[in-house]
C-alpha positions as a printed Julia matrix, in Angstrom:
320×3 Matrix{Float64}:
   7.94  -14.2     5.74
  11.59  -13.51    5.09
  13.74  -10.55    6.21
  14.26   -8.02    3.43
  17.75   -8.92    2.25
  16.99  -12.65    2.13
  13.63  -12.08    0.49
  15.18  -10.19   -2.39
  17.98  -12.72   -2.7
  15.43  -15.53   -2.89
  13.12  -13.63   -5.2
  15.77  -12.9    -7.79
  17.68  -16.16   -7.6
  14.53  -18.23   -8.06
  13.13  -16.32  -11.01
  12.52  -12.6   -11.4
   9.58  -13.25  -13.7
   7.71  -15.63  -11.4
   4.1   -14.58  -10.89
   2.87  -13.37   -7.52
   0.23  -16.08   -7.55
   2.77  -18.89   -7.97
   5.04  -17.3    -5.37
   2.22  -17.07   -2.85
   0.74  -20.52   -3.43
   3.82  -22.63   -4.12
   7.24  -21.06   -3.67
   7.0   -19.37   -0.28
   4.96  -22.14    1.39
   7.63  -24.57    0.13
  10.43  -22.39    1.5
   8.82  -21.95    4.93
   7.7   -25.59    5.02
  11.32  -26.68    4.82
  12.48  -23.96    7.2
  14.76  -22.47    4.54
  13.78  -18.92    5.49
  15.38  -19.4     8.9
  18.58  -20.49    7.18
  18.49  -17.46    4.91
  17.69  -14.99    7.68
  20.46  -16.21    9.97
  23.03  -14.07    8.18
  20.89  -10.95    7.92
  22.19   -8.08   10.04
  18.91   -6.23   10.51
  16.46   -7.58   13.07
  13.69   -5.17   12.08
  11.3    -5.4     9.14
   8.13   -3.57    8.1
   5.69   -5.7     6.09
   3.06   -4.3     3.74
  -0.23   -5.89    2.74
  -2.99   -4.45    0.59
  -6.16   -6.5     0.86
  -7.45   -9.64    2.57
 -10.42  -11.22    0.8
 -12.36  -14.46    0.87
 -11.36  -15.57   -2.62
  -8.68  -13.6    -4.5
  -8.68  -13.37   -8.28
  -5.2   -12.29   -9.34
  -6.29  -12.02  -12.95
  -8.27   -9.0   -11.77
  -6.13   -7.66   -8.94
  -2.75   -8.84   -7.66
  -3.11   -6.94   -4.37
  -5.27   -9.03   -2.03
  -4.5   -12.39   -0.46
  -6.93  -14.97    0.94
  -8.22  -14.78    4.52
  -6.97  -18.32    5.13
  -3.48  -17.38    3.95
  -3.4   -14.23    6.08
  -4.42  -16.31    9.11
  -1.49  -18.67    8.41
   0.86  -15.68    8.2
  -0.25  -14.4    11.61
   0.14  -17.83   13.19
   3.64  -18.02   11.75
   4.51  -14.54   13.01
   3.29  -15.44   16.5
   5.69  -18.35   16.59
   8.73  -16.75   15.02
   8.74  -12.98   15.57
   8.04  -10.18   17.97
   5.24   -8.16   16.36
   5.3    -4.49   17.33
   3.76   -1.28   16.05
   5.36    0.53   13.15
   5.97    3.5    15.46
   8.06    1.24   17.71
  10.18    0.21   14.72
  10.8     3.89   13.94
  11.7     4.63   17.56
  14.11    1.67   17.64
  15.72    3.03   14.49
  15.95    6.56   15.9
  17.52    5.35   19.13
  19.86    2.76   17.63
  18.09   -0.13   19.37
  18.74   -3.58   17.89
  16.13   -6.06   19.16
  17.47   -9.45   20.19
  14.68  -11.29   18.36
  13.55  -10.78   14.78
  10.93   -8.01   15.0
   8.27   -7.02   12.48
   5.55   -4.43   12.05
   2.44   -5.06    9.94
   1.06   -2.39    7.61
  -1.66   -2.14    4.97
  -1.77    0.25    2.04
  -4.86    1.89    0.52
  -7.56    1.46    3.17
  -9.79   -1.22    1.7
 -12.9    -2.14    3.63
 -11.66   -5.74    3.66
  -8.87   -4.58    6.01
 -11.64   -3.76    8.5
 -13.9    -6.77    7.82
 -11.32   -9.5     7.17
  -7.91   -8.52    8.53
  -8.83   -6.61   11.69
 -10.68   -9.49   13.43
  -7.64  -11.73   12.94
  -5.26   -9.03   14.15
  -7.44   -8.62   17.26
  -7.37  -12.36   17.81
  -3.57  -12.28   18.03
  -3.35   -8.88   19.69
  -1.13   -7.64   16.87
  -0.84   -3.88   16.25
  -0.86   -2.57   12.69
  -0.76    0.63   10.68
  -3.32    1.12    7.9
  -2.55    3.74    5.27
  -5.65    5.42    3.91
  -6.44    6.91    0.49
  -8.68    9.69    1.74
 -10.76   10.21   -1.4
 -13.27    7.75    0.12
 -13.84   10.19    2.99
 -15.4    12.57    0.46
 -17.2     9.8    -1.46
 -17.27    6.31    0.07
 -18.47    4.83   -3.22
 -15.23    5.92   -4.9
 -13.06    3.33   -6.59
  -9.29    3.71   -6.78
  -7.89    4.52  -10.21
  -5.87    1.31  -10.4
  -8.89   -0.87   -9.59
 -10.83    1.09  -12.21
  -8.2     0.33  -14.85
  -7.83   -3.32  -13.81
 -11.59   -3.87  -14.0
 -12.04   -2.38  -17.49
  -8.67   -3.2   -19.07
 -10.03   -6.09  -21.15
 -12.7    -3.92  -22.75
 -10.93   -0.68  -23.66
  -8.8     0.33  -26.61
  -6.19    2.64  -25.11
  -5.24    3.98  -28.54
  -8.68    5.63  -28.68
  -8.02    7.67  -25.52
  -7.3    11.19  -26.71
  -4.27   12.02  -24.59
  -3.62   15.04  -26.78
  -6.22   16.77  -24.62
  -3.64   16.85  -21.81
  -0.65   17.33  -24.12
   0.55   13.75  -23.74
   1.67   11.23  -26.38
  -0.73    8.59  -27.68
  -0.98    5.33  -25.73
  -0.63    1.78  -27.01
  -0.77   -0.41  -23.86
  -2.51   -0.63  -20.5
   0.89   -0.33  -18.82
   1.41    3.01  -20.53
  -2.03    4.14  -19.38
  -1.24    3.22  -15.77
   2.13    4.97  -15.92
   0.41    8.1   -17.27
  -2.24    8.19  -14.54
   0.42    7.82  -11.83
   2.21   11.0   -12.88
  -0.59   13.43  -13.77
  -2.64   15.59  -11.43
  -6.3    15.04  -10.66
  -7.66   17.51  -13.2
  -5.75   15.8   -16.02
  -6.91   12.43  -14.69
 -10.53   13.51  -14.93
 -10.02   14.22  -18.61
  -8.56   10.73  -19.11
 -11.44    9.19  -17.14
 -13.93   11.02  -19.35
 -12.19    9.56  -22.39
 -12.32    6.03  -20.91
 -16.01    6.49  -20.05
 -16.74    6.88  -23.75
 -15.91    3.17  -24.06
 -17.05    1.62  -20.74
 -19.34    2.32  -17.76
 -17.4     1.68  -14.55
 -20.6     1.31  -12.49
 -21.43   -1.89  -14.37
 -18.02   -3.31  -13.52
 -18.33   -2.43   -9.84
 -21.55   -4.42   -9.76
 -19.84   -7.36  -11.47
 -16.82   -7.69   -9.14
 -17.1    -8.55   -5.44
 -17.48   -5.45   -3.28
 -14.51   -6.45   -1.13
 -12.24   -6.15   -4.19
 -12.73   -2.39   -4.53
 -14.62   -0.84   -1.62
 -12.64    1.55    0.6
 -13.43    2.1     4.29
 -16.02    4.65    5.35
 -15.76    7.2     8.15
 -17.39    5.04   10.82
 -15.04    2.14   10.14
 -12.02    4.45   10.25
 -13.14    5.83   13.62
 -13.63    2.34   15.05
 -10.15    1.27   13.98
  -8.55    4.47   15.28
 -10.21    3.94   18.67
  -9.39    0.23   18.89
  -5.98    0.69   20.51
  -4.47   -1.69   17.96
  -4.55    0.27   14.7
  -2.69    3.42   13.75
  -4.16    5.2    10.74
  -1.73    6.88    8.38
  -2.08    8.84    5.16
  -1.56    7.36    1.7
  -2.3    10.63   -0.17
  -5.74   11.76   -1.32
  -5.87   10.47   -4.9
  -2.91    8.04   -4.95
  -0.58    9.72   -7.46
   3.16    9.19   -7.57
   4.2    12.07   -5.31
   7.71   12.13   -6.74
   6.46   12.55  -10.31
   3.67   15.13  -10.08
   4.25   18.88   -9.69
   5.47   19.83   -6.22
   2.44   22.07   -5.68
   0.13   19.13   -6.43
   2.17   16.86   -4.14
   1.84   19.43   -1.35
  -1.95   19.44   -1.72
  -2.09   15.62   -1.69
   0.11   15.43    1.41
  -1.71   18.12    3.39
  -5.27   17.27    2.35
  -5.0    13.6     3.23
  -3.68   14.45    6.7
  -6.33   17.08    7.32
  -9.28   14.93    6.19
  -8.15   11.89    8.16
  -7.57   13.9    11.33
 -11.01   15.5    11.01
 -12.61   12.06   10.87
 -10.7    10.22   13.6
  -9.97   13.23   15.86
  -6.42   12.02   16.41
  -3.05   13.16   15.05
  -1.93   11.47   11.85
   1.83   11.03   12.18
   2.65    8.61    9.36
   2.51    8.67    5.57
   3.3     5.9     3.09
   4.32    7.06   -0.37
   2.07    5.65   -3.13
   4.06    3.36   -5.4
   7.07    4.19   -3.21
   7.54    7.42   -5.16
   9.09   10.48   -3.51
  11.94   12.98   -3.75
  13.94   14.91   -1.12
  11.53   17.83   -1.71
   8.51   15.55   -1.08
  10.1    14.37    2.18
  10.47   17.98    3.3
   6.84   18.72    2.43
   5.76   15.79    4.6
   7.83   16.93    7.57
   6.55   20.5     7.17
   2.98   19.15    7.16
   3.59   17.47   10.53
   4.29   13.85    9.64
   7.09   12.22   11.63
   7.19    8.72   10.09
   7.7     8.44    6.33
   7.36    5.01    4.75
   8.99    4.19    1.41
   9.21    0.96   -0.54
  12.95    1.21   -1.13
  15.27    4.1    -0.35
  15.52    6.49   -3.31
  17.59    9.39   -1.95
  21.26    9.36   -1.05
  20.65   10.58    2.5
  17.82    8.15    3.33
  19.98    5.67    5.23
  20.95    8.43    7.68
  17.49   10.0     7.81
  15.7     8.78   10.94
  12.32    9.95    9.59
  12.1     7.43    6.73
  12.17    3.63    6.55
  11.61    1.13    3.72
């Protein structure tokens, strides 16, 4: 793993179009095998980095989902971290940032987005083995229905078998679609009631239940209440919110964003009986108004992908 500035330098100088699969299997093992990442990181000013994972599965299929990595690869990552970094909780990274503390050694925090069950079954045992803390950000729709599939898994599973031009987006006053990418972009920025209309249109062409049976459970299953409680009580895992339905909070109406922000916190706190202090913005999407809604709701740590607001660098409540 490479500190942020070096990672982006390497990513773009190698080839911006390189696939994640090739990067994971060939490029980054080659870089770390030669020790080039140490050379690159030597000139990086920041000694703190927050890493984000999504899923850890037995056998990834990146033709279906680019999110998860293999258990074996994750185990190699942790062994590498043990040797080369101090691994601390995300909350410690935030506190270092708030207090102007620069650690002497390169320091990382490990996070997971979405709340897949494979985080509990595959990643957590390895994290326990190393004694590494982590923060897992939860899409709370599974608290209401633990058979729920995320919208992006839904689309990835059925994308080969649907004709997006047949989806009547006029029902929600949107322009006609021509590509899967346009469909995904649309779903990110509409509220849940409009989404349900789109889902109903998609269901005229495919039955998602058949696809869920076809793909391995660990590709799509989110954690249930009991698993969330166990993680929250483990002493190693902080649970944070990742919204309720995973929209782009910076693109939907502010009233809808407020409901997503508050509902996810409330549901998660009801389940784990602990305060939920952190939120990660889905797709890294937020605005200054969304940040204020999060602080008003009681979150203290806001996690972006990249800074998007002019005052972010001076805002001690948000980190990339």
